[in-house]
C-alpha positions as CSV (number, residue, x, y, z in Angstrom):
1,X,-44.0,91.2,209.1
2,X,-44.4,94.5,210.4
3,X,-43.8,98.0,208.6
4,X,-41.0,98.5,211.0
5,X,-39.1,95.4,210.2
6,X,-39.7,95.6,206.5
7,X,-38.3,99.3,206.5
8,X,-35.3,98.1,208.4
9,X,-34.7,95.1,206.1
10,X,-35.2,97.9,203.2
11,X,-32.7,100.2,204.7
12,X,-30.2,97.3,205.7
13,X,-30.1,96.2,202.0
14,X,-29.7,99.8,200.8
15,X,-27.3,100.7,203.2
16,X,-24.9,97.9,202.5
17,X,-25.5,98.6,198.7
18,X,-24.5,102.5,199.5
19,X,-21.6,101.2,201.0
20,X,-20.6,98.8,198.4
21,X,-20.8,101.7,196.1
22,X,-18.7,104.0,198.3
23,X,-16.1,101.1,198.3
24,X,-15.9,100.6,194.4
25,X,-15.5,104.3,194.2
26,X,-12.0,103.7,196.3
27,X,-11.9,102.1,199.5
28,X,-8.5,102.7,201.3
29,X,-9.0,101.9,205.0
30,X,-11.3,101.6,208.0
31,X,-10.9,104.6,210.5
32,X,-8.7,102.1,213.0
33,X,-6.2,101.0,210.3
34,X,-4.0,102.7,207.7
35,X,-4.4,102.4,204.0
36,X,-1.4,100.0,203.1
37,X,-0.7,102.1,199.8
38,X,-0.1,105.0,201.8
39,X,2.0,103.1,204.3
40,X,5.4,103.5,202.3
41,X,5.4,107.3,202.4
42,X,4.5,107.4,206.1
43,X,7.4,105.0,206.8
44,X,9.6,107.5,204.9
45,X,8.3,110.2,206.7
46,X,8.9,108.4,210.3
47,X,12.7,107.8,209.1
48,X,13.4,111.2,207.8
49,X,11.8,112.8,210.8
50,X,13.4,110.7,213.6
51,X,16.2,108.6,212.4
52,X,18.1,110.9,209.8
53,X,20.4,112.9,211.7
54,X,23.6,111.6,209.7
55,X,21.8,111.6,206.6
56,X,23.7,113.4,203.8
57,X,27.0,112.7,205.3
58,X,26.9,108.5,205.3
59,X,28.8,106.6,202.9
60,X,26.9,104.6,200.2
61,X,27.8,101.5,202.0
62,X,26.0,102.3,205.3
63,X,23.0,103.9,203.1
64,X,22.6,100.4,201.5
65,X,22.1,98.7,204.8
66,X,19.8,101.5,206.0
67,X,17.8,101.4,202.9
68,X,17.5,97.5,203.4
69,X,16.3,98.1,207.0
70,X,13.7,100.6,205.8
71,X,12.5,98.3,203.0
72,X,11.9,95.6,205.6
73,X,10.1,98.2,207.9
74,X,8.1,99.1,205.0
75,X,7.0,95.9,204.1
76,X,6.1,94.8,207.6
77,X,4.0,97.9,208.2
78,X,2.4,97.5,204.9
79,X,1.2,93.9,205.9
80,X,0.1,94.9,209.5
81,X,-2.3,97.7,207.8
82,X,-3.7,95.3,205.4
83,X,-4.2,92.8,208.3
84,X,-6.0,95.5,210.4
85,X,-8.4,96.2,207.4
86,X,-9.2,92.4,206.7
87,X,-9.7,91.9,210.6
88,X,-12.0,94.7,210.7
89,X,-14.0,93.6,207.5
90,X,-14.5,90.2,209.0
91,X,-15.9,91.6,212.2
92,X,-18.1,94.2,210.6
93,X,-19.5,90.9,208.6
94,X,-20.1,89.1,211.6
95,X,-21.6,91.9,213.3
96,X,-23.8,92.4,210.3
97,X,-25.0,88.7,209.8
98,X,-26.1,89.1,213.6
99,X,-28.3,91.8,212.6
100,X,-29.5,90.2,209.5
101,X,-30.6,87.1,211.6
102,X,-33.4,89.1,213.4
103,X,-35.2,89.9,210.1
104,X,-38.5,88.7,210.1
105,X,-38.6,86.7,206.8
106,X,-36.1,84.3,205.3
107,X,-35.8,86.0,202.1
108,X,-34.8,89.3,204.0
109,X,-32.2,87.5,205.9
110,X,-30.9,85.7,202.9
111,X,-30.6,89.0,201.0
112,X,-29.1,91.0,204.0
113,X,-26.7,88.1,204.4
114,X,-25.7,88.0,200.9
115,X,-25.2,91.6,200.7
116,X,-23.2,91.5,203.7
117,X,-21.0,88.8,202.2
118,X,-20.5,90.5,199.1
119,X,-19.6,93.8,200.5
120,X,-17.0,92.1,202.8
121,X,-15.3,90.2,199.9
122,X,-15.2,93.7,197.8
123,X,-13.6,95.2,200.9
124,X,-10.9,92.5,201.1
125,X,-10.4,92.4,197.4
126,X,-9.9,96.1,197.2
127,X,-7.4,95.7,200.4
128,X,-5.7,93.2,198.6
129,X,-4.6,95.5,195.8
130,X,-3.9,98.4,198.3
131,X,-1.6,96.0,200.1
132,X,0.2,94.7,196.7
133,X,0.5,98.6,195.9
134,X,2.0,99.1,199.2
135,X,4.4,96.3,198.9
136,X,5.3,97.2,195.2
137,X,5.9,101.0,196.4
138,X,8.6,99.6,199.2
139,X,10.6,98.1,196.6
140,X,10.3,100.7,194.0
141,X,9.7,104.6,195.0
142,X,10.3,104.3,198.7
143,X,13.6,102.4,198.1
144,X,15.0,104.9,195.9
145,X,13.6,107.8,197.8
146,X,15.2,106.4,200.9
147,X,18.3,105.7,199.4
148,X,18.6,109.3,197.6
149,X,17.9,110.6,201.0
150,X,20.6,108.8,203.1
151,X,23.1,109.7,200.7
152,X,22.0,113.2,199.8
153,X,20.2,114.5,202.8
154,X,16.6,114.8,203.4
155,X,15.0,117.1,201.1
């Protein structure tokens, strides 16, 4: 194995290890995806900005229907954000594994693939937690905030 290939293998392993360390510190989302845990706040902001022209002057029964629709939208968007992150994690894994296959020794290829798999699993696990946190918020804080805004007006 040439020095260059050995250096690349070491950097690939270290890069994955570093990224995994960063993920443990608090992965939220990939650049092209939203953080599922942040989506309820974003959905509320959109509703308050774009669909609240009569908020504060509506009867509770109408607000109950609006809140129900908002919760449905919130859950749909949280799930879409989580799916985006899972798809990206899987794609990044596939791309990394293709590169691992180019390393010179079997042990370097194996280590590289193991690191890539561990990183993907870590990201998917953290994303699952963020998804659950987002869905929980849709049924708790988001619901209460939207109902209050509908009945009393957007703060």
